[in-house]
Phi, psi and omega in degrees: 000322181293326179294320178293321180295316176298320177303315181287320177306313184300309180299324179295315182289326176295323177293319176299312185291324181299319179290330177287337185286142180234082184289158177297152184290339179258001186284143172256324165281114186264331185206138168231143189206157175226125179235130169250124178209154174266146183246120183242158176231128174262121184240006177202189178284357183270151177294127176291149182240344179238131181290145173292315176194177177237153187215150167241134183234126178238139176207156168230126182256127182210188172271146176302131177099344179301324171207170188250340177205160181207148175228159181234124192222144176164163181053034175082012178223157174223133180228144177282149175257139185265141186270133170220094175059041176101338179262115181262127183208168179207149176232133175246128180251141186223149180281336184220158176295325179298322179291322177295318179292335179284324181276329183229076188291155175293152177061036185233136180276138178232142189240132173263124181240128182251151182224146177083164180058203185283353178255013184306127178084358179281149175222156177211150185233148168236143176248129180297160176299149181290335173223164181300140181239024178298152177293156184291332179225139183299133178290138183198164174281124181270174180060223178252022181301320177303308179298324183291334179289332184289122185060033180291148179275111186288352182280346182257158171299147184238118177276126179240129175237148186204164178285159176262156178220146186297330179277356182086170186230153172225140176245127177226136178237128183210169171243130188063241175241019177258120177281131177252348174207136182218143172221100180260359189255018182295130177288159181302334180272000185289138171231009175200165172204162178242120179279116183307150176307143175066013170295321176260162178267143177293151176061035187233138174270133187234154166244121178261129181244128172249128183244138171226120187209153173260142185234146174229127187254139173211187179227161179193174182068173177220120357300159183299137179235155179284135170249138180226122169258127182226148172212140182177200180232154179224133177242130182250137178230120180263136178209158179234129181288157181293144176294163176294118179296140179287141174293157183304324180296326178291326178297317181297320180296315181298320177298319178297317176298320177299319181294324172304318178298318181292320178296325179295324181288332181274344184291125181290149180282126184294000000 
C-alpha cells in the first residue's frame, strides 16, 4: 500500500509542477525536476506524526523521440531514468529522512544528461536547497473530515478542511494513478474547500493527497526548459464513497423475491 501511495503522490507532485512550469514556446523538453518529499498516511482524524517513507523523484518531460536516454547524477552516484512516452523518470525510496538526505544532500548540484535525438549531449543542473524546506506541520485533514469522508454521499457537496502552511497547499483526488479532482491554486491561508456534488462516483475507493512544498525555479537545456527543485510533504487519505442507494421500488421487488424463495422452500415435494 505504501508503494502505491508513493506512486500516486509522485504522480500528483509531477502534475502540480507541470502546471507551474512555463516552458518556452519552441521548447520540446518542457520540464526537468527534482523533488524530495516525505510520504505520510492519515488513518484517523488525528494528524500523522511519522512518515511512511521518504522519496526522491527525478524527471525530464519531453516529446517522444527528442532523446533516447537520460541519467541523473550527483553526490557521487548516477542513475538511469526510465522512459514512459517521452517522460524519463526515476524514484528513490528511503526509510528515513537521514537516508534521503545522505543520497540527495542539501546544497548539492545534480545533473540531468541526455543522449540521442536532437538533445544528444545536452545537460542541465538543479541544486538542492541549502537547508531543509519541509513544512512546519505535516499536512492533514482537520476536525472530523477524515471520518466524514468514509462512506460519504458523492451526490452532495463535500467539505474538506485542512491545516494551512506557509508554502501553500495542493489537493489531488484520484483512483489508481488517474486524478479526478485537482486544486493547485489554494492560497497559503486556505484551510478548507468544497468538492462540488457528483465530482466523485458512488461506491468507489479514492486516494486523496494533500501536498505542501517549497519550489525553486530555474532554466536549462536548449531550447530553454523550466527546471524545478521542490521539497515538501505529502499525506494520503484513502476513503470509499457510499454506494448508490436502491429506490423504494427495488427494495419492494427484492422483498418479494425473498418471499418467493421462502414459499419455494416450504412447498412440499409431490
